[in-house]
CHARMM internal coordinates of N, CA and C (Angstrom, degrees):
IC EDIT
DIST 1 N 1 CA 1.4488
DIST 1 CA 1 C 1.5243
ANGL 1 N 1 CA 1 C 109.05
DIST 1 C 2 N 1.2976
ANGL 1 CA 1 C 2 N 115.37
DIHE 1 N 1 CA 1 C 2 N 135.80
DIST 2 N 2 CA 1.4553
ANGL 1 C 2 N 2 CA 120.58
DIHE 1 CA 1 C 2 N 2 CA 179.40
DIST 2 CA 2 C 1.5151
ANGL 2 N 2 CA 2 C 108.68
DIHE 1 C 2 N 2 CA 2 C -89.57
DIST 2 C 3 N 1.3282
ANGL 2 CA 2 C 3 N 115.47
DIHE 2 N 2 CA 2 C 3 N 129.71
DIST 3 N 3 CA 1.4606
ANGL 2 C 3 N 3 CA 120.54
DIHE 2 CA 2 C 3 N 3 CA 178.39
DIST 3 CA 3 C 1.5228
ANGL 3 N 3 CA 3 C 107.97
DIHE 2 C 3 N 3 CA 3 C -84.22
DIST 3 C 4 N 1.3249
ANGL 3 CA 3 C 4 N 116.82
DIHE 3 N 3 CA 3 C 4 N 100.33
DIST 4 N 4 CA 1.4558
ANGL 3 C 4 N 4 CA 121.48
DIHE 3 CA 3 C 4 N 4 CA -178.28
DIST 4 CA 4 C 1.5166
ANGL 4 N 4 CA 4 C 109.97
DIHE 3 C 4 N 4 CA 4 C -99.65
DIST 4 C 5 N 1.3101
ANGL 4 CA 4 C 5 N 115.78
DIHE 4 N 4 CA 4 C 5 N 106.04
DIST 5 N 5 CA 1.4487
ANGL 4 C 5 N 5 CA 121.87
DIHE 4 CA 4 C 5 N 5 CA 176.41
DIST 5 CA 5 C 1.5236
ANGL 5 N 5 CA 5 C 108.20
DIHE 4 C 5 N 5 CA 5 C -90.20
DIST 5 C 6 N 1.3246
ANGL 5 CA 5 C 6 N 117.98
DIHE 5 N 5 CA 5 C 6 N 144.40
DIST 6 N 6 CA 1.4611
ANGL 5 C 6 N 6 CA 118.79
DIHE 5 CA 5 C 6 N 6 CA 178.10
DIST 6 CA 6 C 1.5231
ANGL 6 N 6 CA 6 C 110.69
DIHE 5 C 6 N 6 CA 6 C -63.43
DIST 6 C 7 N 1.2994
ANGL 6 CA 6 C 7 N 115.26
DIHE 6 N 6 CA 6 C 7 N 142.84
DIST 7 N 7 CA 1.4575
ANGL 6 C 7 N 7 CA 120.61
DIHE 6 CA 6 C 7 N 7 CA 177.27
DIST 7 CA 7 C 1.5179
ANGL 7 N 7 CA 7 C 107.24
DIHE 6 C 7 N 7 CA 7 C -85.64
DIST 7 C 8 N 1.3226
ANGL 7 CA 7 C 8 N 115.77
DIHE 7 N 7 CA 7 C 8 N 118.68
DIST 8 N 8 CA 1.4603
ANGL 7 C 8 N 8 CA 121.13
DIHE 7 CA 7 C 8 N 8 CA -178.81
DIST 8 CA 8 C 1.5246
ANGL 8 N 8 CA 8 C 107.76
DIHE 7 C 8 N 8 CA 8 C -105.59
DIST 8 C 9 N 1.3436
ANGL 8 CA 8 C 9 N 116.75
DIHE 8 N 8 CA 8 C 9 N 115.15
DIST 9 N 9 CA 1.4622
ANGL 8 C 9 N 9 CA 118.77
DIHE 8 CA 8 C 9 N 9 CA 178.78
DIST 9 CA 9 C 1.5216
ANGL 9 N 9 CA 9 C 110.53
DIHE 8 C 9 N 9 CA 9 C -63.34
DIST 9 C 10 N 1.3297
ANGL 9 CA 9 C 10 N 117.55
DIHE 9 N 9 CA 9 C 10 N 149.20
DIST 10 N 10 CA 1.4667
ANGL 9 C 10 N 10 CA 119.81
DIHE 9 CA 9 C 10 N 10 CA 179.97
DIST 10 CA 10 C 1.5250
ANGL 10 N 10 CA 10 C 111.44
DIHE 9 C 10 N 10 CA 10 C -66.89
DIST 10 C 11 N 1.3245
ANGL 10 CA 10 C 11 N 115.44
DIHE 10 N 10 CA 10 C 11 N 153.34
DIST 11 N 11 CA 1.4589
ANGL 10 C 11 N 11 CA 121.43
DIHE 10 CA 10 C 11 N 11 CA 176.51
DIST 11 CA 11 C 1.5212
ANGL 11 N 11 CA 11 C 107.86
DIHE 10 C 11 N 11 CA 11 C -81.93
DIST 11 C 12 N 1.3249
ANGL 11 CA 11 C 12 N 117.08
DIHE 11 N 11 CA 11 C 12 N 126.54
DIST 12 N 12 CA 1.4609
ANGL 11 C 12 N 12 CA 121.02
DIHE 11 CA 11 C 12 N 12 CA -176.82
DIST 12 CA 12 C 1.5283
ANGL 12 N 12 CA 12 C 109.82
DIHE 11 C 12 N 12 CA 12 C -130.36
DIST 12 C 13 N 1.3221
ANGL 12 CA 12 C 13 N 116.22
DIHE 12 N 12 CA 12 C 13 N 160.96
DIST 13 N 13 CA 1.4634
ANGL 12 C 13 N 13 CA 120.09
DIHE 12 CA 12 C 13 N 13 CA 176.58
DIST 13 CA 13 C 1.5241
ANGL 13 N 13 CA 13 C 111.16
DIHE 12 C 13 N 13 CA 13 C -102.38
DIST 13 C 14 N 1.3345
ANGL 13 CA 13 C 14 N 118.24
DIHE 13 N 13 CA 13 C 14 N -9.18
DIST 14 N 14 CA 1.4565
ANGL 13 C 14 N 14 CA 119.86
DIHE 13 CA 13 C 14 N 14 CA 176.70
DIST 14 CA 14 C 1.5213
ANGL 14 N 14 CA 14 C 109.23
DIHE 13 C 14 N 14 CA 14 C -75.32
DIST 14 C 15 N 1.3074
ANGL 14 CA 14 C 15 N 115.85
DIHE 14 N 14 CA 14 C 15 N 150.62
DIST 15 N 15 CA 1.4570
ANGL 14 C 15 N 15 CA 121.41
DIHE 14 CA 14 C 15 N 15 CA -176.76
DIST 15 CA 15 C 1.5269
ANGL 15 N 15 CA 15 C 111.41
DIHE 14 C 15 N 15 CA 15 C -76.18
DIST 15 C 16 N 1.3214
ANGL 15 CA 15 C 16 N 117.23
DIHE 15 N 15 CA 15 C 16 N 149.45
DIST 16 N 16 CA 1.4610
ANGL 15 C 16 N 16 CA 119.86
DIHE 15 CA 15 C 16 N 16 CA 173.84
DIST 16 CA 16 C 1.5303
ANGL 16 N 16 CA 16 C 110.44
DIHE 15 C 16 N 16 CA 16 C -59.03
DIST 16 C 17 N 1.3233
ANGL 16 CA 16 C 17 N 115.61
DIHE 16 N 16 CA 16 C 17 N 149.07
DIST 17 N 17 CA 1.4627
ANGL 16 C 17 N 17 CA 120.16
DIHE 16 CA 16 C 17 N 17 CA 179.37
DIST 17 CA 17 C 1.5248
ANGL 17 N 17 CA 17 C 111.77
DIHE 16 C 17 N 17 CA 17 C -112.97
DIST 17 C 18 N 1.3360
ANGL 17 CA 17 C 18 N 116.85
DIHE 17 N 17 CA 17 C 18 N -5.78
DIST 18 N 18 CA 1.4562
ANGL 17 C 18 N 18 CA 121.99
DIHE 17 CA 17 C 18 N 18 CA -179.25
DIST 18 CA 18 C 1.5251
ANGL 18 N 18 CA 18 C 110.36
DIHE 17 C 18 N 18 CA 18 C -133.90
DIST 18 C 19 N 1.3333
ANGL 18 CA 18 C 19 N 116.92
DIHE 18 N 18 CA 18 C 19 N 150.01
DIST 19 N 19 CA 1.4631
ANGL 18 C 19 N 19 CA 119.07
DIHE 18 CA 18 C 19 N 19 CA 173.46
DIST 19 CA 19 C 1.5289
ANGL 19 N 19 CA 19 C 110.56
DIHE 18 C 19 N 19 CA 19 C -62.05
DIST 19 C 20 N 1.3120
ANGL 19 CA 19 C 20 N 116.41
DIHE 19 N 19 CA 19 C 20 N 154.34
DIST 20 N 20 CA 1.4630
ANGL 19 C 20 N 20 CA 122.20
DIHE 19 CA 19 C 20 N 20 CA 178.90
DIST 20 CA 20 C 1.5145
ANGL 20 N 20 CA 20 C 109.64
DIHE 19 C 20 N 20 CA 20 C 155.60
DIST 20 C 21 N 1.3138
ANGL 20 CA 20 C 21 N 115.31
DIHE 20 N 20 CA 20 C 21 N -174.48
DIST 21 N 21 CA 1.4681
ANGL 20 C 21 N 21 CA 121.27
DIHE 20 CA 20 C 21 N 21 CA 178.86
DIST 21 CA 21 C 1.5252
ANGL 21 N 21 CA 21 C 107.82
DIHE 20 C 21 N 21 CA 21 C -101.53
DIST 21 C 22 N 1.3169
ANGL 21 CA 21 C 22 N 115.74
DIHE 21 N 21 CA 21 C 22 N 131.69
DIST 22 N 22 CA 1.4627
ANGL 21 C 22 N 22 CA 122.57
DIHE 21 CA 21 C 22 N 22 CA -176.10
DIST 22 CA 22 C 1.5228
ANGL 22 N 22 CA 22 C 109.67
DIHE 21 C 22 N 22 CA 22 C -133.28
DIST 22 C 23 N 1.3360
ANGL 22 CA 22 C 23 N 115.70
DIHE 22 N 22 CA 22 C 23 N 156.06
DIST 23 N 23 CA 1.4520
ANGL 22 C 23 N 23 CA 121.34
DIHE 22 CA 22 C 23 N 23 CA 165.72
DIST 23 CA 23 C 1.5168
ANGL 23 N 23 CA 23 C 106.31
DIHE 22 C 23 N 23 CA 23 C -90.14
DIST 23 C 24 N 1.3193
ANGL 23 CA 23 C 24 N 117.06
DIHE 23 N 23 CA 23 C 24 N 136.47
DIST 24 N 24 CA 1.4581
ANGL 23 C 24 N 24 CA 122.64
DIHE 23 CA 23 C 24 N 24 CA 179.54
DIST 24 CA 24 C 1.5182
ANGL 24 N 24 CA 24 C 108.87
DIHE 23 C 24 N 24 CA 24 C -132.69
DIST 24 C 25 N 1.3313
ANGL 24 CA 24 C 25 N 115.85
DIHE 24 N 24 CA 24 C 25 N 130.42
DIST 25 N 25 CA 1.4686
ANGL 24 C 25 N 25 CA 120.76
DIHE 24 CA 24 C 25 N 25 CA 176.42
DIST 25 CA 25 C 1.5212
ANGL 25 N 25 CA 25 C 107.93
DIHE 24 C 25 N 25 CA 25 C -121.85
DIST 25 C 26 N 1.3324
ANGL 25 CA 25 C 26 N 116.59
DIHE 25 N 25 CA 25 C 26 N 109.72
DIST 26 N 26 CA 1.4679
ANGL 25 C 26 N 26 CA 119.69
DIHE 25 CA 25 C 26 N 26 CA 179.04
DIST 26 CA 26 C 1.5258
ANGL 26 N 26 CA 26 C 111.15
DIHE 25 C 26 N 26 CA 26 C -62.26
DIST 26 C 27 N 1.3243
ANGL 26 CA 26 C 27 N 116.20
DIHE 26 N 26 CA 26 C 27 N 150.29
DIST 27 N 27 CA 1.4618
ANGL 26 C 27 N 27 CA 121.37
DIHE 26 CA 26 C 27 N 27 CA 176.45
DIST 27 CA 27 C 1.5254
ANGL 27 N 27 CA 27 C 108.10
DIHE 26 C 27 N 27 CA 27 C -59.07
DIST 27 C 28 N 1.3175
ANGL 27 CA 27 C 28 N 116.42
DIHE 27 N 27 CA 27 C 28 N 132.25
DIST 28 N 28 CA 1.4628
ANGL 27 C 28 N 28 CA 121.30
DIHE 27 CA 27 C 28 N 28 CA 177.06
DIST 28 CA 28 C 1.5189
ANGL 28 N 28 CA 28 C 114.92
DIHE 27 C 28 N 28 CA 28 C 92.06
DIST 28 C 29 N 1.3265
ANGL 28 CA 28 C 29 N 118.42
DIHE 28 N 28 CA 28 C 29 N -7.53
DIST 29 N 29 CA 1.4569
ANGL 28 C 29 N 29 CA 120.83
DIHE 28 CA 28 C 29 N 29 CA 178.01
DIST 29 CA 29 C 1.5214
ANGL 29 N 29 CA 29 C 109.84
DIHE 28 C 29 N 29 CA 29 C -110.83
DIST 29 C 30 N 1.3188
ANGL 29 CA 29 C 30 N 115.93
DIHE 29 N 29 CA 29 C 30 N 149.41
DIST 30 N 30 CA 1.4588
ANGL 29 C 30 N 30 CA 119.58
DIHE 29 CA 29 C 30 N 30 CA -179.50
DIST 30 CA 30 C 1.5223
ANGL 30 N 30 CA 30 C 112.54
DIHE 29 C 30 N 30 CA 30 C -96.27
DIST 30 C 31 N 1.3276
ANGL 30 CA 30 C 31 N 117.66
DIHE 30 N 30 CA 30 C 31 N -8.93
DIST 31 N 31 CA 1.4651
ANGL 30 C 31 N 31 CA 119.37
DIHE 30 CA 30 C 31 N 31 CA -179.48
DIST 31 CA 31 C 1.5356
ANGL 31 N 31 CA 31 C 110.03
DIHE 30 C 31 N 31 CA 31 C -105.17
DIST 31 C 32 N 1.3161
ANGL 31 CA 31 C 32 N 114.52
DIHE 31 N 31 CA 31 C 32 N 154.26
DIST 32 N 32 CA 1.4614
ANGL 31 C 32 N 32 CA 121.02
DIHE 31 CA 31 C 32 N 32 CA 179.22
DIST 32 CA 32 C 1.5194
ANGL 32 N 32 CA 32 C 110.10
DIHE 31 C 32 N 32 CA 32 C -106.34
DIST 32 C 33 N 1.3157
ANGL 32 CA 32 C 33 N 115.70
DIHE 32 N 32 CA 32 C 33 N 152.72
DIST 33 N 33 CA 1.4515
ANGL 32 C 33 N 33 CA 122.79
DIHE 32 CA 32 C 33 N 33 CA 178.22
DIST 33 CA 33 C 1.5278
ANGL 33 N 33 CA 33 C 107.98
DIHE 32 C 33 N 33 CA 33 C -115.78
DIST 33 C 34 N 1.3143
ANGL 33 CA 33 C 34 N 116.75
DIHE 33 N 33 CA 33 C 34 N 144.39
DIST 34 N 34 CA 1.4567
ANGL 33 C 34 N 34 CA 120.61
DIHE 33 CA 33 C 34 N 34 CA 173.88
DIST 34 CA 34 C 1.5176
ANGL 34 N 34 CA 34 C 106.80
DIHE 33 C 34 N 34 CA 34 C -95.22
DIST 34 C 35 N 1.3256
ANGL 34 CA 34 C 35 N 115.88
DIHE 34 N 34 CA 34 C 35 N 116.60
DIST 35 N 35 CA 1.4596
ANGL 34 C 35 N 35 CA 120.79
DIHE 34 CA 34 C 35 N 35 CA -176.18
DIST 35 CA 35 C 1.5162
ANGL 35 N 35 CA 35 C 110.70
DIHE 34 C 35 N 35 CA 35 C -121.32
DIST 35 C 36 N 1.3127
ANGL 35 CA 35 C 36 N 115.76
DIHE 35 N 35 CA 35 C 36 N 144.13
DIST 36 N 36 CA 1.4593
ANGL 35 C 36 N 36 CA 120.84
DIHE 35 CA 35 C 36 N 36 CA 174.20
DIST 36 CA 36 C 1.5244
ANGL 36 N 36 CA 36 C 108.24
DIHE 35 C 36 N 36 CA 36 C -96.96
DIST 36 C 37 N 1.3177
ANGL 36 CA 36 C 37 N 115.53
DIHE 36 N 36 CA 36 C 37 N 115.28
DIST 37 N 37 CA 1.4587
ANGL 36 C 37 N 37 CA 121.33
DIHE 36 CA 36 C 37 N 37 CA 177.66
DIST 37 CA 37 C 1.5236
ANGL 37 N 37 CA 37 C 106.97
DIHE 36 C 37 N 37 CA 37 C -85.57
DIST 37 C 38 N 1.3269
ANGL 37 CA 37 C 38 N 115.66
DIHE 37 N 37 CA 37 C 38 N 127.51
DIST 38 N 38 CA 1.4695
ANGL 37 C 38 N 38 CA 121.71
DIHE 37 CA 37 C 38 N 38 CA -176.97
DIST 38 CA 38 C 1.5211
ANGL 38 N 38 CA 38 C 109.63
DIHE 37 C 38 N 38 CA 38 C -124.34
DIST 38 C 39 N 1.3120
ANGL 38 CA 38 C 39 N 115.21
DIHE 38 N 38 CA 38 C 39 N 155.61
DIST 39 N 39 CA 1.4576
ANGL 38 C 39 N 39 CA 121.05
DIHE 38 CA 38 C 39 N 39 CA 173.33
DIST 39 CA 39 C 1.5273
ANGL 39 N 39 CA 39 C 107.45
DIHE 38 C 39 N 39 CA 39 C -93.51
DIST 39 C 40 N 1.3300
ANGL 39 CA 39 C 40 N 116.52
DIHE 39 N 39 CA 39 C 40 N 112.26
DIST 40 N 40 CA 1.4619
ANGL 39 C 40 N 40 CA 122.57
DIHE 39 CA 39 C 40 N 40 CA -177.78
DIST 40 CA 40 C 1.5194
ANGL 40 N 40 CA 40 C 108.80
DIHE 39 C 40 N 40 CA 40 C -122.64
DIST 40 C 41 N 1.3091
ANGL 40 CA 40 C 41 N 116.60
DIHE 40 N 40 CA 40 C 41 N 114.43
DIST 41 N 41 CA 1.4772
ANGL 40 C 41 N 41 CA 121.96
DIHE 40 CA 40 C 41 N 41 CA -179.56
DIST 41 CA 41 C 1.5272
ANGL 41 N 41 CA 41 C 111.48
DIHE 40 C 41 N 41 CA 41 C 52.05
DIST 41 C 42 N 1.3339
ANGL 41 CA 41 C 42 N 116.42
DIHE 41 N 41 CA 41 C 42 N 42.35
DIST 42 N 42 CA 1.4609
ANGL 41 C 42 N 42 CA 121.52
DIHE 41 CA 41 C 42 N 42 CA 177.07
DIST 42 CA 42 C 1.5174
ANGL 42 N 42 CA 42 C 115.24
DIHE 41 C 42 N 42 CA 42 C 80.22
DIST 42 C 43 N 1.3257
ANGL 42 CA 42 C 43 N 117.66
DIHE 42 N 42 CA 42 C 43 N 6.06
DIST 43 N 43 CA 1.4642
ANGL 42 C 43 N 43 CA 121.75
DIHE 42 CA 42 C 43 N 43 CA -177.91
DIST 43 CA 43 C 1.5299
ANGL 43 N 43 CA 43 C 109.30
DIHE 42 C 43 N 43 CA 43 C -126.37
DIST 43 C 44 N 1.3305
ANGL 43 CA 43 C 44 N 116.90
DIHE 43 N 43 CA 43 C 44 N 140.49
DIST 44 N 44 CA 1.4645
ANGL 43 C 44 N 44 CA 120.29
DIHE 43 CA 43 C 44 N 44 CA 176.62
DIST 44 CA 44 C 1.5249
ANGL 44 N 44 CA 44 C 108.66
DIHE 43 C 44 N 44 CA 44 C -77.19
DIST 44 C 45 N 1.3348
ANGL 44 CA 44 C 45 N 115.56
DIHE 44 N 44 CA 44 C 45 N 126.84
DIST 45 N 45 CA 1.4619
ANGL 44 C 45 N 45 CA 121.43
DIHE 44 CA 44 C 45 N 45 CA -177.09
DIST 45 CA 45 C 1.5227
ANGL 45 N 45 CA 45 C 109.98
DIHE 44 C 45 N 45 CA 45 C -136.27
DIST 45 C 46 N 1.3305
ANGL 45 CA 45 C 46 N 115.08
DIHE 45 N 45 CA 45 C 46 N 166.41
DIST 46 N 46 CA 1.4590
ANGL 45 C 46 N 46 CA 122.37
DIHE 45 CA 45 C 46 N 46 CA 171.01
DIST 46 CA 46 C 1.5182
ANGL 46 N 46 CA 46 C 107.43
DIHE 45 C 46 N 46 CA 46 C -128.88
DIST 46 C 47 N 1.3320
ANGL 46 CA 46 C 47 N 116.92
DIHE 46 N 46 CA 46 C 47 N 152.97
DIST 47 N 47 CA 1.4615
ANGL 46 C 47 N 47 CA 122.26
DIHE 46 CA 46 C 47 N 47 CA 175.51
DIST 47 CA 47 C 1.5163
ANGL 47 N 47 CA 47 C 106.70
DIHE 46 C 47 N 47 CA 47 C -92.07
DIST 47 C 48 N 1.3237
ANGL 47 CA 47 C 48 N 116.65
DIHE 47 N 47 CA 47 C 48 N 112.31
DIST 48 N 48 CA 1.4599
ANGL 47 C 48 N 48 CA 120.91
DIHE 47 CA 47 C 48 N 48 CA -175.61
DIST 48 CA 48 C 1.5285
ANGL 48 N 48 CA 48 C 107.30
DIHE 47 C 48 N 48 CA 48 C -148.23
DIST 48 C 49 N 1.2999
ANGL 48 CA 48 C 49 N 116.64
DIHE 48 N 48 CA 48 C 49 N 136.56
DIST 49 N 49 CA 1.4671
ANGL 48 C 49 N 49 CA 122.91
DIHE 48 CA 48 C 49 N 49 CA -179.72
DIST 49 CA 49 C 1.5263
ANGL 49 N 49 CA 49 C 110.69
DIHE 48 C 49 N 49 CA 49 C 56.98
DIST 49 C 50 N 1.3452
ANGL 49 CA 49 C 50 N 115.25
DIHE 49 N 49 CA 49 C 50 N 41.31
DIST 50 N 50 CA 1.4629
ANGL 49 C 50 N 50 CA 122.89
DIHE 49 CA 49 C 50 N 50 CA 176.31
DIST 50 CA 50 C 1.5291
ANGL 50 N 50 CA 50 C 114.67
DIHE 49 C 50 N 50 CA 50 C 62.62
DIST 50 C 51 N 1.3364
ANGL 50 CA 50 C 51 N 116.16
DIHE 50 N 50 CA 50 C 51 N 30.41
DIST 51 N 51 CA 1.4693
ANGL 50 C 51 N 51 CA 119.75
DIHE 50 CA 50 C 51 N 51 CA 176.42
DIST 51 CA 51 C 1.5229
ANGL 51 N 51 CA 51 C 109.81
DIHE 50 C 51 N 51 CA 51 C -159.95
DIST 51 C 52 N 1.3169
ANGL 51 CA 51 C 52 N 115.75
DIHE 51 N 51 CA 51 C 52 N 159.42
DIST 52 N 52 CA 1.4602
ANGL 51 C 52 N 52 CA 120.61
DIHE 51 CA 51 C 52 N 52 CA 174.21
DIST 52 CA 52 C 1.5200
ANGL 52 N 52 CA 52 C 109.21
DIHE 51 C 52 N 52 CA 52 C -76.51
DIST 52 C 53 N 1.3196
ANGL 52 CA 52 C 53 N 115.83
DIHE 52 N 52 CA 52 C 53 N 133.22
DIST 53 N 53 CA 1.4629
ANGL 52 C 53 N 53 CA 121.84
DIHE 52 CA 52 C 53 N 53 CA 177.15
DIST 53 CA 53 C 1.5182
ANGL 53 N 53 CA 53 C 107.41
DIHE 52 C 53 N 53 CA 53 C -125.53
DIST 53 C 54 N 1.3224
ANGL 53 CA 53 C 54 N 116.97
DIHE 53 N 53 CA 53 C 54 N 131.09
DIST 54 N 54 CA 1.4649
ANGL 53 C 54 N 54 CA 121.38
DIHE 53 CA 53 C 54 N 54 CA 176.78
DIST 54 CA 54 C 1.5262
ANGL 54 N 54 CA 54 C 108.74
DIHE 53 C 54 N 54 CA 54 C -66.38
DIST 54 C 55 N 1.3352
ANGL 54 CA 54 C 55 N 116.51
DIHE 54 N 54 CA 54 C 55 N 133.72
DIST 55 N 55 CA 1.4690
ANGL 54 C 55 N 55 CA 118.11
DIHE 54 CA 54 C 55 N 55 CA -178.51
DIST 55 CA 55 C 1.5204
ANGL 55 N 55 CA 55 C 111.63
DIHE 54 C 55 N 55 CA 55 C -65.55
DIST 55 C 56 N 1.3285
ANGL 55 CA 55 C 56 N 117.71
DIHE 55 N 55 CA 55 C 56 N -21.13
DIST 56 N 56 CA 1.4700
ANGL 55 C 56 N 56 CA 120.78
DIHE 55 CA 55 C 56 N 56 CA 177.79
DIST 56 CA 56 C 1.5322
ANGL 56 N 56 CA 56 C 111.05
DIHE 55 C 56 N 56 CA 56 C -63.40
DIST 56 C 57 N 1.3347
ANGL 56 CA 56 C 57 N 117.78
DIHE 56 N 56 CA 56 C 57 N -20.99
DIST 57 N 57 CA 1.4663
ANGL 56 C 57 N 57 CA 121.81
DIHE 56 CA 56 C 57 N 57 CA 179.99
DIST 57 CA 57 C 1.5279
ANGL 57 N 57 CA 57 C 112.74
DIHE 56 C 57 N 57 CA 57 C -87.96
DIST 57 C 58 N 1.3256
ANGL 57 CA 57 C 58 N 117.22
DIHE 57 N 57 CA 57 C 58 N -5.81
DIST 58 N 58 CA 1.4608
ANGL 57 C 58 N 58 CA 121.20
DIHE 57 CA 57 C 58 N 58 CA -177.63
DIST 58 CA 58 C 1.5230
ANGL 58 N 58 CA 58 C 110.02
DIHE 57 C 58 N 58 CA 58 C -97.38
DIST 58 C 59 N 1.3214
ANGL 58 CA 58 C 59 N 116.82
DIHE 58 N 58 CA 58 C 59 N 132.31
DIST 59 N 59 CA 1.4623
ANGL 58 C 59 N 59 CA 119.85
DIHE 58 CA 58 C 59 N 59 CA 174.41
DIST 59 CA 59 C 1.5161
ANGL 59 N 59 CA 59 C 108.44
DIHE 58 C 59 N 59 CA 59 C -114.57
DIST 59 C 60 N 1.3047
ANGL 59 CA 59 C 60 N 114.49
DIHE 59 N 59 CA 59 C 60 N 128.03
DIST 60 N 60 CA 1.4548
ANGL 59 C 60 N 60 CA 119.52
DIHE 59 CA 59 C 60 N 60 CA -177.84
DIST 60 CA 60 C 1.5072
ANGL 60 N 60 CA 60 C 110.81
DIHE 59 C 60 N 60 CA 60 C 168.13
DIST 60 C 61 N 1.3062
ANGL 60 CA 60 C 61 N 115.49
DIHE 60 N 60 CA 60 C 61 N -156.44
DIST 61 N 61 CA 1.4562
ANGL 60 C 61 N 61 CA 122.42
DIHE 60 CA 60 C 61 N 61 CA -174.40
DIST 61 CA 61 C 1.5274
ANGL 61 N 61 CA 61 C 109.54
DIHE 60 C 61 N 61 CA 61 C -118.38
DIST 61 C 62 N 1.3113
ANGL 61 CA 61 C 62 N 116.57
DIHE 61 N 61 CA 61 C 62 N 133.96
DIST 62 N 62 CA 1.4599
ANGL 61 C 62 N 62 CA 123.18
DIHE 61 CA 61 C 62 N 62 CA -177.79
DIST 62 CA 62 C 1.5142
ANGL 62 N 62 CA 62 C 109.57
DIHE 61 C 62 N 62 CA 62 C -112.67
DIST 62 C 63 N 1.3107
ANGL 62 CA 62 C 63 N 116.15
DIHE 62 N 62 CA 62 C 63 N 148.49
DIST 63 N 63 CA 1.4612
ANGL 62 C 63 N 63 CA 122.37
DIHE 62 CA 62 C 63 N 63 CA 175.36
DIST 63 CA 63 C 1.5263
ANGL 63 N 63 CA 63 C 106.05
DIHE 62 C 63 N 63 CA 63 C -142.11
DIST 63 C 64 N 1.3214
ANGL 63 CA 63 C 64 N 116.42
DIHE 63 N 63 CA 63 C 64 N 119.67
DIST 64 N 64 CA 1.4579
ANGL 63 C 64 N 64 CA 118.71
DIHE 63 CA 63 C 64 N 64 CA 179.53
DIST 64 CA 64 C 1.5096
ANGL 64 N 64 CA 64 C 111.98
DIHE 63 C 64 N 64 CA 64 C 149.79
DIST 64 C 65 N 1.2921
ANGL 64 CA 64 C 65 N 117.14
DIHE 64 N 64 CA 64 C 65 N -169.30
DIST 65 N 65 CA 1.4460
ANGL 64 C 65 N 65 CA 127.61
DIHE 64 CA 64 C 65 N 65 CA 7.34
DIST 65 CA 65 C 1.5226
ANGL 65 N 65 CA 65 C 112.07
DIHE 64 C 65 N 65 CA 65 C -71.62
DIST 65 C 66 N 1.3187
ANGL 65 CA 65 C 66 N 115.59
DIHE 65 N 65 CA 65 C 66 N 151.84
DIST 66 N 66 CA 1.4478
ANGL 65 C 66 N 66 CA 121.80
DIHE 65 CA 65 C 66 N 66 CA 179.37
DIST 66 CA 66 C 1.5197
ANGL 66 N 66 CA 66 C 107.86
DIHE 65 C 66 N 66 CA 66 C -83.26
DIST 66 C 67 N 1.3333
ANGL 66 CA 66 C 67 N 118.26
DIHE 66 N 66 CA 66 C 67 N 123.11
DIST 67 N 67 CA 1.4668
ANGL 66 C 67 N 67 CA 119.38
DIHE 66 CA 66 C 67 N 67 CA 179.61
DIST 67 CA 67 C 1.5254
ANGL 67 N 67 CA 67 C 111.32
DIHE 66 C 67 N 67 CA 67 C -68.82
DIST 67 C 68 N 1.3322
ANGL 67 CA 67 C 68 N 117.35
DIHE 67 N 67 CA 67 C 68 N 153.54
DIST 68 N 68 CA 1.4578
ANGL 67 C 68 N 68 CA 119.67
DIHE 67 CA 67 C 68 N 68 CA 176.99
DIST 68 CA 68 C 1.5268
ANGL 68 N 68 CA 68 C 110.63
DIHE 67 C 68 N 68 CA 68 C -58.68
DIST 68 C 69 N 1.3068
ANGL 68 CA 68 C 69 N 116.67
DIHE 68 N 68 CA 68 C 69 N 151.64
DIST 69 N 69 CA 1.4589
ANGL 68 C 69 N 69 CA 121.83
DIHE 68 CA 68 C 69 N 69 CA -179.27
DIST 69 CA 69 C 1.5116
ANGL 69 N 69 CA 69 C 110.80
DIHE 68 C 69 N 69 CA 69 C -66.70
DIST 69 C 70 N 1.3122
ANGL 69 CA 69 C 70 N 115.12
DIHE 69 N 69 CA 69 C 70 N 142.49
DIST 70 N 70 CA 1.4657
ANGL 69 C 70 N 70 CA 120.67
DIHE 69 CA 69 C 70 N 70 CA 175.18
DIST 70 CA 70 C 1.5209
ANGL 70 N 70 CA 70 C 110.35
DIHE 69 C 70 N 70 CA 70 C -121.29
DIST 70 C 71 N 1.3282
ANGL 70 CA 70 C 71 N 116.33
DIHE 70 N 70 CA 70 C 71 N 12.80
DIST 71 N 71 CA 1.4558
ANGL 70 C 71 N 71 CA 120.88
DIHE 70 CA 70 C 71 N 71 CA -178.30
DIST 71 CA 71 C 1.5253
ANGL 71 N 71 CA 71 C 112.28
DIHE 70 C 71 N 71 CA 71 C -76.34
DIST 71 C 72 N 1.3466
ANGL 71 CA 71 C 72 N 116.57
DIHE 71 N 71 CA 71 C 72 N 177.34
DIST 72 N 72 CA 1.4545
ANGL 71 C 72 N 72 CA 121.73
DIHE 71 CA 71 C 72 N 72 CA -176.67
DIST 72 CA 72 C 1.5257
ANGL 72 N 72 CA 72 C 113.98
DIHE 71 C 72 N 72 CA 72 C -58.75
DIST 72 C 73 N 1.3162
ANGL 72 CA 72 C 73 N 117.65
DIHE 72 N 72 CA 72 C 73 N -32.19
DIST 73 N 73 CA 1.4608
ANGL 72 C 73 N 73 CA 118.96
DIHE 72 CA 72 C 73 N 73 CA -177.36
DIST 73 CA 73 C 1.5325
ANGL 73 N 73 CA 73 C 112.73
DIHE 72 C 73 N 73 CA 73 C -76.13
DIST 73 C 74 N 1.3439
ANGL 73 CA 73 C 74 N 117.52
DIHE 73 N 73 CA 73 C 74 N -9.26
DIST 74 N 74 CA 1.4611
ANGL 73 C 74 N 74 CA 120.16
DIHE 73 CA 73 C 74 N 74 CA -179.48
DIST 74 CA 74 C 1.5166
ANGL 74 N 74 CA 74 C 112.66
DIHE 73 C 74 N 74 CA 74 C -88.92
DIST 74 C 75 N 1.3274
ANGL 74 CA 74 C 75 N 117.70
DIHE 74 N 74 CA 74 C 75 N -2.18
DIST 75 N 75 CA 1.4750
ANGL 74 C 75 N 75 CA 120.67
DIHE 74 CA 74 C 75 N 75 CA -177.08
DIST 75 CA 75 C 1.4886
ANGL 75 N 75 CA 75 C 113.12
DIHE 74 C 75 N 75 CA 75 C -88.62
END
COOR INIT
IC SEED 1 N 1 CA 1 C
IC BUILD
């Protein structure tokens, strides 16, 4: 049996450069949020607080992109 551990992307402070799903931890908070980064009118944004926010305005730590699930529930 192959021991397959999940691949956890490193936590970085640089902004994502591609659309996808990322973990984001704002500065000063201990919990992380799962955010979908989208390309909106040529700018990378996230939907947060009922509006699009440019990721350039967010300061915190990013981890990702998160690869799609390959577990049993994804079949």
